[in-house]
C-alpha positions as CSV (number, residue, x, y, z in Angstrom):
1,M,0.0,0.0,0.0
2,S,1.2,3.5,-0.8
3,S,2.5,5.7,2.0
4,A,1.5,8.9,0.2
5,A,-0.6,11.4,2.2
6,P,-4.4,11.2,1.9
7,P,-6.0,13.3,-0.9
8,L,-7.2,16.2,1.3
9,T,-4.1,16.6,3.5
10,G,-3.6,20.3,4.2
11,V,-7.3,21.2,4.0
12,R,-8.8,22.5,7.2
13,V,-12.5,22.0,7.8
14,V,-14.5,23.5,10.7
15,E,-17.6,21.4,11.6
16,V,-20.6,22.7,13.6
17,G,-22.7,19.5,13.4
18,N,-25.2,17.5,15.4
19,F,-26.5,14.0,14.9
20,M,-25.9,12.6,11.4
21,A,-25.8,14.7,8.2
22,V,-22.9,17.1,8.7
23,P,-21.0,14.8,11.1
24,F,-21.1,12.0,8.4
25,C,-19.9,14.5,5.8
26,G,-17.2,15.7,8.2
27,M,-16.1,12.0,8.7
28,Q,-15.8,11.5,4.9
29,L,-13.6,14.6,4.6
30,A,-11.5,13.6,7.6
31,D,-11.0,10.0,6.2
32,L,-9.8,11.7,3.0
33,G,-7.1,13.5,5.1
34,A,-8.7,16.9,5.9
35,E,-8.1,18.3,9.4
36,V,-11.6,18.5,10.8
37,I,-12.1,20.6,13.9
38,K,-15.5,19.8,15.4
39,V,-16.8,22.8,17.3
40,E,-19.2,21.7,20.0
41,N,-21.3,23.3,22.7
42,P,-19.4,23.1,26.0
43,Q,-22.7,22.0,27.6
44,G,-22.8,18.4,26.4
45,G,-21.4,18.8,22.8
46,D,-22.9,17.1,19.8
47,L,-26.3,15.7,20.8
48,T,-25.2,12.3,19.5
49,R,-23.0,12.1,22.6
50,A,-26.1,11.5,24.6
51,A,-27.4,8.7,22.3
52,G,-26.7,5.1,23.6
53,P,-25.5,2.5,23.7
54,F,-22.6,3.7,25.8
55,I,-19.2,2.1,26.3
56,G,-17.1,3.4,29.1
57,G,-19.3,6.5,29.4
58,E,-18.9,7.4,25.7
59,S,-21.6,7.1,23.0
60,S,-20.7,4.1,20.9
61,N,-22.3,5.9,17.9
62,F,-20.4,9.1,18.4
63,V,-17.0,7.5,18.6
64,R,-17.6,5.8,15.2
65,L,-19.3,8.7,13.4
66,N,-16.8,11.3,14.4
67,R,-13.5,9.5,13.9
68,N,-10.3,11.4,12.8
69,K,-11.7,14.7,14.1
70,R,-10.6,17.1,16.8
71,S,-13.0,18.5,19.4
72,L,-13.0,22.2,20.3
73,A,-15.6,23.1,22.9
74,L,-16.8,26.6,22.2
75,D,-19.8,28.6,23.3
76,L,-20.8,30.4,20.1
77,K,-23.3,32.6,22.0
78,A,-20.6,34.2,24.1
79,P,-18.7,37.2,22.6
80,A,-15.4,35.5,23.2
81,G,-16.6,32.3,21.6
82,K,-17.8,34.2,18.5
83,A,-14.4,36.0,18.2
84,L,-12.5,32.7,18.5
85,F,-14.8,31.1,15.9
86,R,-14.1,33.9,13.4
87,R,-10.3,33.4,14.0
88,L,-10.8,29.7,13.4
89,A,-12.8,30.2,10.2
90,A,-10.1,32.5,9.0
91,S,-7.6,29.6,9.3
92,A,-9.9,27.2,7.5
93,D,-10.8,26.2,4.0
94,V,-14.3,25.0,4.7
95,V,-17.0,25.4,7.3
96,I,-19.8,22.8,7.4
97,E,-22.9,23.1,9.6
98,N,-26.4,21.6,10.0
99,L,-28.2,24.0,12.3
100,R,-31.6,25.4,11.5
101,P,-31.5,28.0,8.7
102,G,-30.6,31.4,10.0
103,T,-29.1,30.1,13.3
104,M,-25.5,30.9,12.3
105,D,-26.5,34.1,10.6
106,G,-28.2,35.1,13.9
107,L,-24.9,34.6,15.7
108,G,-23.1,36.7,13.1
109,L,-21.2,33.6,12.0
110,G,-23.0,32.6,8.8
111,Y,-21.7,32.8,5.3
112,A,-22.9,36.3,4.6
113,A,-20.8,37.6,7.6
114,L,-17.7,35.4,7.2
115,S,-17.3,35.7,3.4
116,K,-16.9,39.5,3.6
117,E,-13.5,39.0,5.2
118,L,-12.9,35.5,3.9
119,P,-13.7,35.4,0.1
120,R,-12.0,32.1,-0.3
121,L,-14.1,30.4,2.3
122,I,-16.3,27.5,1.3
123,Y,-19.4,27.2,3.5
124,L,-21.8,24.3,3.5
125,A,-25.2,24.4,5.2
126,A,-27.1,21.1,5.4
127,T,-30.8,21.5,6.4
128,G,-34.0,19.6,6.4
129,F,-35.6,21.5,3.5
130,G,-33.1,24.1,2.2
131,N,-32.3,27.7,3.0
132,D,-35.4,29.1,1.3
133,G,-38.8,28.0,0.1
134,P,-42.0,27.5,2.1
135,Y,-40.6,24.6,4.1
136,A,-37.3,26.2,5.1
137,Q,-38.1,26.8,8.7
138,L,-39.8,23.5,9.4
139,A,-38.0,21.1,11.7
140,G,-36.3,18.4,9.6
141,L,-35.5,14.9,10.6
142,D,-34.5,11.9,8.4
143,I,-37.9,10.2,8.8
144,I,-39.7,13.4,7.8
145,A,-37.6,13.7,4.6
146,Q,-38.2,10.1,3.8
147,A,-41.9,10.7,4.1
148,M,-42.1,13.9,2.2
149,S,-39.7,12.8,-0.6
150,G,-41.9,9.9,-1.5
151,L,-39.4,7.2,-0.4
152,M,-41.8,5.9,2.3
153,S,-44.6,5.6,-0.3
154,I,-42.7,2.9,-2.2
155,T,-41.0,1.2,0.7
156,G,-42.5,-1.9,2.3
157,E,-45.1,-4.4,1.1
158,P,-48.3,-3.5,-0.9
159,D,-51.3,-2.6,1.2
160,A,-49.2,-2.5,4.4
161,P,-48.4,0.5,6.7
162,P,-45.7,2.9,5.6
163,V,-42.1,1.8,6.2
164,K,-38.9,3.9,6.2
165,V,-35.7,2.7,4.8
166,G,-33.8,0.8,7.6
167,V,-30.9,3.2,7.7
168,P,-31.3,7.1,7.9
169,I,-31.0,7.3,4.1
170,A,-31.9,11.0,3.8
171,D,-29.3,12.0,6.3
172,L,-26.6,9.8,4.8
173,T,-27.3,10.8,1.2
174,C,-27.4,14.5,2.2
175,A,-24.0,14.0,3.8
176,L,-22.5,12.3,0.7
177,Y,-23.9,15.1,-1.5
178,G,-22.4,17.5,0.9
179,T,-19.0,15.8,0.6
180,I,-19.2,15.8,-3.2
181,A,-20.1,19.5,-3.2
182,V,-17.2,20.4,-0.9
183,L,-14.8,18.6,-3.1
184,A,-16.2,20.3,-6.2
185,A,-16.0,23.7,-4.5
186,L,-12.4,23.2,-3.6
187,R,-11.6,22.4,-7.2
188,A,-13.6,25.5,-8.3
189,R,-11.6,27.6,-5.9
190,D,-8.4,26.2,-7.2
191,R,-9.5,27.4,-10.6
192,D,-11.3,30.7,-9.8
193,G,-9.8,31.7,-6.5
194,R,-13.2,32.2,-4.8
195,G,-15.1,30.3,-2.2
196,Q,-18.9,29.9,-2.2
197,F,-22.0,28.9,-0.3
198,I,-23.4,25.3,-0.6
199,D,-27.0,24.5,0.2
200,V,-27.9,20.8,0.6
201,S,-31.0,19.4,2.2
202,L,-32.4,16.1,3.4
203,L,-35.6,16.5,1.3
204,E,-33.9,17.1,-2.0
205,S,-31.2,14.5,-1.3
206,A,-33.9,11.9,-0.7
207,A,-36.0,13.0,-3.6
208,S,-33.0,12.7,-5.9
209,L,-32.9,9.0,-5.4
210,A,-36.2,8.4,-7.2
211,V,-34.6,7.7,-10.5
212,W,-36.7,4.8,-11.6
213,E,-39.9,6.4,-10.1
214,A,-39.3,9.6,-12.1
215,G,-38.7,7.7,-15.3
216,R,-42.0,5.9,-14.8
217,Y,-44.1,8.9,-13.7
218,F,-42.9,11.4,-16.3
219,A,-43.3,8.8,-19.0
220,T,-46.7,7.4,-18.1
221,G,-48.2,9.4,-15.3
222,D,-48.4,6.2,-13.2
223,V,-47.8,6.8,-9.5
224,P,-45.3,4.2,-8.2
225,K,-46.4,2.0,-5.3
226,P,-44.6,-0.2,-2.8
227,S,-43.5,-3.6,-4.1
228,G,-41.6,-5.1,-1.3
229,S,-38.1,-6.3,-2.4
230,A,-39.2,-6.4,-6.0
231,H,-37.5,-4.2,-8.6
232,Q,-39.6,-1.4,-10.1
233,A,-38.8,-2.3,-13.7
234,I,-37.3,-5.8,-13.8
235,A,-38.7,-9.3,-13.1
236,P,-37.6,-11.5,-11.5
237,Y,-35.4,-9.4,-9.3
238,Q,-36.2,-9.7,-5.6
239,A,-36.1,-11.8,-2.5
240,V,-37.7,-15.2,-2.8
241,R,-38.4,-17.9,-0.2
242,S,-36.3,-21.0,0.3
243,Q,-36.6,-24.0,2.5
244,D,-34.9,-22.3,5.4
245,G,-35.5,-18.6,4.8
246,W,-35.0,-16.2,1.9
247,F,-32.3,-15.3,-0.7
248,T,-32.1,-12.7,-3.5
249,F,-31.4,-13.0,-7.2
250,G,-32.0,-10.9,-10.3
251,A,-32.5,-11.7,-13.9
252,N,-31.8,-8.3,-15.4
253,T,-31.2,-9.5,-19.0
254,Q,-33.1,-11.9,-21.2
255,A,-30.1,-14.3,-21.1
256,H,-30.1,-14.2,-17.3
257,W,-33.8,-15.1,-17.3
258,L,-33.3,-18.1,-19.5
259,R,-30.4,-19.3,-17.4
260,C,-32.6,-18.9,-14.2
261,C,-35.2,-21.1,-15.7
262,T,-32.5,-23.8,-16.3
263,V,-31.1,-23.5,-12.8
264,F,-34.6,-23.8,-11.2
265,G,-35.6,-26.6,-13.6
266,L,-38.4,-24.5,-15.0
267,D,-37.7,-24.5,-18.7
268,D,-41.4,-24.5,-19.3
269,L,-41.5,-21.0,-18.0
270,A,-39.1,-19.9,-20.7
271,R,-41.6,-21.0,-23.2
272,D,-44.6,-19.6,-21.4
273,E,-46.0,-16.5,-23.3
274,R,-46.9,-14.9,-20.0
275,F,-43.2,-14.5,-19.2
276,A,-41.8,-14.1,-22.7
277,T,-40.4,-10.6,-22.2
278,N,-39.5,-8.5,-19.2
279,E,-42.7,-6.4,-19.7
280,D,-44.7,-9.7,-19.7
281,R,-42.9,-10.9,-16.5
282,L,-43.6,-7.6,-14.8
283,A,-47.3,-7.7,-15.7
284,N,-47.5,-11.3,-14.4
285,R,-45.0,-11.1,-11.5
286,A,-47.3,-12.6,-8.9
287,E,-47.8,-15.8,-10.9
288,L,-44.1,-15.8,-11.9
289,I,-42.8,-15.7,-8.3
290,A,-45.3,-18.2,-7.2
291,A,-44.0,-20.7,-9.8
292,I,-40.4,-20.0,-8.8
293,E,-41.0,-20.3,-5.1
294,A,-42.8,-23.6,-5.6
295,V,-39.3,-24.9,-6.5
296,T,-37.0,-22.7,-4.3
297,T,-38.8,-23.7,-1.1
298,T,-37.7,-27.3,-1.7
299,Q,-34.0,-26.5,-0.9
300,P,-32.2,-24.2,1.5
301,S,-30.9,-20.8,0.4
302,A,-27.3,-21.9,0.3
303,H,-28.2,-24.5,-2.3
304,W,-29.8,-22.0,-4.6
305,T,-27.2,-19.3,-4.3
306,A,-24.5,-21.9,-5.0
307,R,-26.3,-23.1,-8.1
308,L,-27.1,-19.6,-9.4
309,S,-23.5,-18.4,-8.8
310,E,-22.2,-21.4,-10.7
311,A,-24.4,-20.3,-13.6
312,G,-22.9,-16.8,-13.4
313,L,-26.1,-15.2,-12.2
314,P,-26.4,-12.4,-9.6
315,C,-27.6,-13.7,-6.2
316,G,-26.9,-13.5,-2.5
317,P,-28.2,-14.5,0.9
318,I,-29.9,-12.0,3.2
319,H,-27.4,-11.3,6.0
320,T,-28.1,-10.0,9.4
321,F,-25.6,-7.4,10.7
322,D,-23.8,-9.9,13.0
323,Q,-23.0,-11.8,9.8
324,V,-22.0,-8.6,7.9
325,F,-19.7,-7.5,10.7
326,N,-18.0,-10.9,10.6
327,D,-18.1,-11.5,6.9
328,P,-15.0,-13.3,5.6
329,H,-14.8,-11.3,2.4
330,L,-15.0,-8.0,4.2
331,A,-12.4,-9.3,6.7
332,Q,-10.0,-10.3,4.0
333,R,-10.3,-6.8,2.5
334,A,-9.7,-5.3,5.9
335,F,-12.9,-3.3,5.7
336,F,-13.2,-3.2,9.5
337,A,-10.4,-1.7,11.6
338,D,-9.7,-0.7,15.1
339,A,-9.0,3.0,15.9
340,P,-7.6,4.2,19.3
341,H,-9.6,6.2,21.7
342,R,-8.2,8.2,24.6
343,T,-10.2,6.4,27.3
344,L,-11.7,3.4,25.6
345,G,-8.7,1.9,23.9
346,P,-9.3,0.3,20.4
347,V,-12.7,1.0,18.9
348,R,-13.9,-1.1,16.0
349,Q,-14.8,1.0,13.0
350,I,-16.6,0.5,9.7
351,G,-14.0,1.2,7.0
352,S,-14.2,3.6,4.1
353,P,-15.4,2.1,0.7
354,M,-13.1,4.6,-1.1
355,R,-9.9,2.7,-2.0
356,F,-7.1,4.7,-3.6
357,S,-4.0,3.1,-5.1
358,E,-1.7,6.0,-4.3
359,T,-3.4,8.2,-1.6
360,P,-5.3,6.0,0.7
361,V,-7.8,7.2,3.2
362,R,-6.9,7.1,6.9
363,I,-8.5,5.9,10.1
364,E,-6.2,7.4,12.8
365,H,-8.4,7.6,15.9
366,A,-12.0,7.2,17.1
367,G,-14.3,10.2,17.9
368,P,-12.7,12.6,20.4
369,V,-13.8,13.3,23.9
370,L,-15.6,16.6,24.4
371,G,-13.1,19.4,24.4
372,G,-10.2,17.0,24.0
373,D,-8.4,19.3,21.6
374,S,-9.6,22.7,22.8
375,A,-6.3,23.7,24.3
376,G,-4.3,22.6,21.2
377,V,-6.6,24.3,18.7
378,L,-6.7,27.5,20.7
379,R,-2.9,27.6,21.1
380,A,-2.5,27.2,17.3
381,L,-4.8,30.3,16.9
382,G,-2.3,32.3,19.1
383,V,-4.3,32.1,22.4
384,G,-2.1,32.0,25.4
385,D,-2.4,29.5,28.2
386,D,-3.6,32.0,30.7
387,E,-6.4,33.2,28.4
388,I,-7.3,29.5,27.7
389,A,-7.6,28.9,31.4
390,Q,-9.8,32.0,31.8
391,L,-12.0,30.9,28.9
392,A,-12.5,27.5,30.6
393,R,-13.4,29.2,33.9
394,D,-15.9,31.4,32.1
395,G,-17.5,28.3,30.5
396,V,-16.6,29.5,27.0
397,T,-14.6,26.3,26.4
398,V,-14.0,23.0,28.0
399,L,-10.6,21.4,28.5
400,A,-10.3,17.7,28.6
């Protein structure tokens, strides 16, 4: 593996983030080598710190979501805290935050105020609904964005109660769009010499995922509905029952469909006019899956996934997370790694899916303790030890 520095080495990011969207964005940037300074309220810090389960008094979620970052506890409502934040922003390339629209502006620390003195600053604001529009001031959460984006209207089984995606997909997608946007803005600044404001939202990030649904609605006017694990436009392509549970497979080409029929011993289906084309199979999917499951329920999932794989067809078992976190393939690729923590020792981390041949990502340490880097960050800004001690006594910062 190359020993070259990660891609964003030398970039400084200031994060004012709670919960998921901006912290996950900050984690991506930190993995890529950026110095990410997480500015937290001295009274408790990022709200994720209070979310269990806890290990050794620390949030298990926080120490994984905020790896590779430094924690600066700073009261942004105090005049001294505001002044120090401005000095910190002046030393940074990027500020990322996910407070309610107008909060940072109300503190005099938003893009409009900072960019007057810092024209090269890149400033990303992640919100529930965007920084303008009729929904802008509504409280935004992942489940609200999933609901209002249409995702919940197509997730789950037909004629069943609404179901959200199992992971906070709106938060996570917003974070990834935010990461992409920051990288693009850094490239644009290299070219043009100017920073800019970036507006990303949970609602638009979630709505942007409706690629198949948009293709259907704008072409036909049909309103997509939930179809369980089945694909919106391909059949068969879903989870099916086996003797001991479920497995997944997909016949996304006509050649795959014919091979599936051979594997399942259902060559008569290949000659059945009801299933001649993909459109026919979609129209008659209930009958198609019933015929397939009449066979697949006679053998365990491992039997069928082995047979399908031998035929070169896409398939896989449905793993629970204990299986995922102990998966031999992921283990061989060293996808999971331990990162040191000041009080907890090694903390297991999900790795980064970004693999570079020359400038690898890093996992240097788990999420920091609250204020664990306050003194070091403030000293680097030119704040003397006596002043740092006074700031701590005044509650403007926390030293840990």
